[in-house]
N, C-alpha and C positions, 0 to 999 in steps of 0.2 A: 740639609745635613747630608753628608756622603754617606759611604757604606759603614754600617756599624762593626763594632769589634766583637768577635766571640771567640772564646777559648779558655784555656786552664792557666791560672796564675801561680806560680811557684818559685821556689828558688832553684831547684834542679830537677828537670823534667825529661832526662834523657830515656827513663824507664816507663814514661806514660804510654797507655793505649788508649787515651781519652779521644784523640783525634779520629781513630777508625770507628770507635764507638758513636760519636757525634755525627759522623758522616753517614753512618747505616741508619740513623735515625732523621735523616734528611737536612742536615746542617753543614755542607761543604766548605764554610767558611771558617768553620772552628780550627784554632790554632793554638801553639803553646807559647806563653809569655814567661820566660824567665827573667827574674830580676832579683837584685839585693834590696835589703829591708828599706834603705834610704831612697829607693825609688818608687815605693809603694804610693806615696801621697800624690806625687805629679800623675801617676798612670791612674789612678782610682778618681782623680779629678777630671779626668777627659770626658767631654761631653759625647763623644762618638761611641762611648761602651753601650753594647747591646745587652749581651749576657755574659758574665764570666763566673766559672767556678774557680776555687780556691782550693788549694792543697798545702801540705806540709812546706813551711812552717808558718803559714799566714792565716789559718782558719780563726785565730782569735785576734791578731794583729790588724786584720782588716777593719774590726768592728768599729772603732772610733771613727771612722770615715764613712760610715753608713749614715744614711738620714731616717732610714725606716728598718727596723730588725723585727722580724715576726715573733710571737710570744713563744713558739715552740723553740725558735732558735736561740731566743734570748734564755729560755730556761735551761737549754742545753749547755750554753756558754762558748757556742762556737759558730761560726758560718761558713757555708762552702759554695752558695750560689748568690750571686749578686746581679740585679737589673737596673739599669738606668730607665726611670720611668719618663713618659713624655714631659712630665713638669719638671724634668731635670734632677729629682731625687733618686738616690742611690738606695735600692731596697735590698734586703738580705733575708735569705732563708737558709735552713740546714736540710738539704734533700738526702744529705747521708743518713738521716733517720729512717726516711722511706727505703733506702737501699739495704740497711741492716736489717730492717724487718722482713724485707723480701728474701734474703739470705737466710735468714732463721726460719722462715716457713718452707722454702725449698729443701733446707736440709732436714726438715722433720723434727727439729729440737724443742722440746716443750720447756719454757722458762717458769712455767706456773709452780709456784712455790719452791723454785729452786735456789740454792746458794750458788752465786756466779762470782768467778774469780777473772777480773779483767788484768791483763799484762800490759802495763804502759799507762802513761798519765796526761798524754797530748790530747789534741783535739778529737781524734777518732776514739780515745778512751771516753771523752765526755759524752760523745754520742751513743756509745755502748752502754754507759751506765744509765743514761736516761732511758733509753729504750729497753734495756733489762727490766727497769722499773716499770715499765708501762706494758711490758709482756708478762707481768704477773711474778717477777723473782722477789722471793722473801728477803734476800739480802745480797749485797754486791761488795766485794772488796777489791779496792783498785792497788795494784802493786806497782811501785816505782822503785828506782834504784836508791833512793833516800826515804826516809820516813818510816813510820810505824810498821806498815807493811812492804817490806821489801824483799829482794830474791833471797836473802840469806835465811827468811825466817817462813819460807811457804808453807811448812809443816803446819803452822799454826792454822792454816785453812784447808787441811786435809780432807775436810767434810764437803768441798766443794763438789758441784755436781756438774756445772759447766764451765769451761775455759774458754775465754775469748783473747785472743792475741791482737793487740793494737800497735805493737812495737814493729820496727823495722827488721828485727833480727830474724834472718833466714832469707831476706829479700835479696833479688838479683841486684849486682853479681856476687855478693856474699853470701852464696846459698851453704845449706848444710848444718846450720846452727839452729838452736831452739832457744827461746827466753826462759823455757821451764821444762822439766821432766813430768810427763803426764802420770808416772807412777807415783808421785807425790800425793795424786789425788784418786785413790781407790774407789772411790764413789762417783767418779766422773762418769757421765753419759751424754756427754756431746761437746765437741770441740769446734771452734770456729776461728779462723785466721783471715783478718783483713788484707793480708798480702795477697796478690794475684800473679805475681811472678818471681819465683816458679809457681805452676800450678799446685803442686805438692810441696808444702815446705818440710823441714825436718819433722815439725810439730805434727802436721797432718799425717806425715807417712807413720808416725808413732800411734797416731789415732787410729789409722787403719790397720796397723798389726794389732792393736787392742780390741779390734771390733767395734769401735765407737762411731756413731753417726758424726760427721764432719763435713765442712766446706771452706773453701778458699774464697777470698775476697773479690772474685769477678763478678758472681751475681749481684754483690752489693754495688760494685762500680757500676753495672750496667743499668740497674733499676735507679741509681741516684742520677744518673746522667739522664735518664728518661723523664725523671721527675724535673730536673732542672730545665730540660727543653720545654715542657709545659709552662713553666715559668717565663721563659725567654719569649716565647711566641704565643702564649694565652691559648694553647691547645691541649686537647686531650689525647693521650697515647695509650693504647690498650696494653695490657700486661703481657698479651701474646707477643707483642714486639720484644719484650725483655728476652722471652725464651728464644725467639728467632736469632737475635742479635748474639746471645750468648753461645748458643749452639754454632753460630757462624765463626765467631772468635775461637772457640775451643777448636774447631777444625783447622783453622789458619795457624794457630801458634802452636799445636800439639806436634811434637817430633814423631816421625815414623822410625821405629826403630828395628833393625834386623839383627837376629842373633842366630846361631847354628853351629853346626860342626864345621870344621875345616874343610874347605872344598865342596860345601853344600849348595854354593851358587849365591852368596850374599852380594858380591860385586856386580855380578851380571843382572840380577834381580833389581838390585838398588838402582843401577843405572837406568834400566828400563823404568822403574817407578819415578825417577828424576824426569824423564822424558814426558811421562803420563800426566805428572802432577805440575811440572814447572818448578820443581822445588830443587835448591841446592843438596846434592848428595856429599855428606862428609864421611871420608874412610877413616876410621881411627887408626888402622894399622898403617897407611899412608903417613899420617900425623907423627906416629911413633919413628918410623924410619927417617922421616925429615928432619926430625929433632934429633936422632941419634946420628944422623949423616951417614947412614949405611943400610942395607938391606935387614929384614928381620932374620934369615938365616945367620947373617954376619952376626947381630946382636945376640944370638943364641951361641955362636960359635966362639965369641970372644968374650961374652961376660955371663953367660948361662941364662936359664930362663927366669930366675928371680929378678935379675935386672931388667929384662923385657917386661915382666909384670908390673914392676913398680913404674915404668914409663906408661905403660898401657893404662894403669890406674890414673897416672895424672892427666892423660890426654882424654880418658873417658870423663873424668870430671869436668874438663874444660868444654867438650863437646855437649854434656848433658845440660850445661846451662843455656845452650842456644834454644831457640824457638822456631817452629816451622820448617825444620828441616829433615833429611832422610838420614839417619846415622848407620853407618855400617860398621860393625864390630868384629873383632877376632874370634875365633872359635872358642879359645879359653878365657874369653873375658867373664864368664860365668864363674870361673874358679875363684874368684875374689869377690866375696859378699858385699862388700862396699861399691861395687860397681852397680849394684842394682838400685840403689839411692840416686846414684848420679843420672842413669837412664830413665828411671821411673818419675823423676820429679816433673819432668815435661814431657814424657814420651808414652806412646802405646806400643807395645813391645811383641814382634812377631817372630817366632821360631821357624826358620825354613827347615822343612823334614826331607832328608833325602836317602835312599837306601844306601847302607855302606858301600857296597860294591861300587857304586856310581860317584862315590866323593873323590875329588881330584886330591893328588898328594903333592904336586910339584910346587915347591917353594913354600912348602909348610913343615918346619922342622919336627913337631910332634907326630906328624903323620907317617914319617918316612919308616918304612919297614914294620910300623904298628899293626895290631889286630884292631881295625877302626870299628868292628862290631862290639869288642870289648870297651874301646874306649868310649863308645856312645854309652854303653850301658852304665858308665861309670858317671858319665855327665848328664844323663837323662834327667835325674832328678834336679840337677842345677837349672839347667834349661826350663823345666816345668817351673820352677820357683820364680823364674825371671819373667816369663812370657805372660802375655794378656790373651794372645791366640797364637795359632800354629797354621802353617801353610804347606800343604804338600808340593815339592818341587821336583818329583819324578816325571813331571810333564813337560812340555815347552816352557821355558822361562817367562814367556809373553803371558801365557795363561796364567802363571803363579803370580806375575806382577799384577795382573788385571784383577785377579781374585782379592789380593790384599788389598789394592786400592778402593775396592768396592766396598770391603769391610771397614776399611780406615774411615771412609766417607760416612758410612752409616753408624760408627761408634764412637768416632774420637769427639764428636760433639755433645756426647752424654754428660 
């Protein structure tokens, strides 16, 4: 028999990060298999299947094609890992279970005696429900769009202590929405979201604001992939590999975002960072100008600041959905609090600090004739609200860029 097939089976896989994860685990042959439901039977009958992971919407649909299903997967009611044995039988497991438990442990969320609300009723929901029980939850409630427990009567579960989102609500590219408002659950003490792109969904950002322990789904994705590889090749993978790959993906996919006063050097430092990192620099002001078909001073002169801010907000929302970029913002991006979520969802945000007398004024409408010391005093709390870290740019820009890149490499994988 020729080379065996390894990869991910699903209907729409453009958002998947599975290929780089499995490559990092030592499986360079792993690829994506997108197909419609009617093609499942023929694909799963192939004798050259080596190891296949299964995602939405096929985690239950593939089960009738399997010859052997593990007891754990059968108890959960869905599978996500298939292996063709040497005797030709197609065997199935649910490694999402191991991934879910690792995500829970990393987040430091204790299910013992807790009431858990699970948003969504698909394959991932089945795993979350089964593992919640194994982790000691006293009660689980599954919320679906229809049925007794739905999004219209969430209040009946206001005593929930842990919330798990297994729906695609808030997933790239439709970011910014949440399946539920956490304020419905005043006793909540932990939030998990199986979505991993963006890193911080609207649900997780609300959890952050409320000071709740939380996690996105990337730890689960990495850990289930490692467990799948163990079945694929009959080998043991140490848990330290999960942490290594998770940190690597975090660094690769997190945006590096620059904010700061007009004229503080964001474009210059951003260009240097692009060369240092090999990343693309995305200039939001340039995107606004291109969209408007004129310069920013012309936008201000023709339509006023409000029109510019509306365009800036739209372009910031688009840029914030990207991954692994350097994002350069305008000096006033912090004036609209809504821009924070767009930049924070996938980003680590740095404020460039530069003494007011060194700030460039040319081409910056709000800096012309302004008292920049007073302007910074007004904006300083806004910059502080947005930033994760700051960088002194009163020195050569090359030194500033190098310092930011060192910090980013150290902390973006956290």
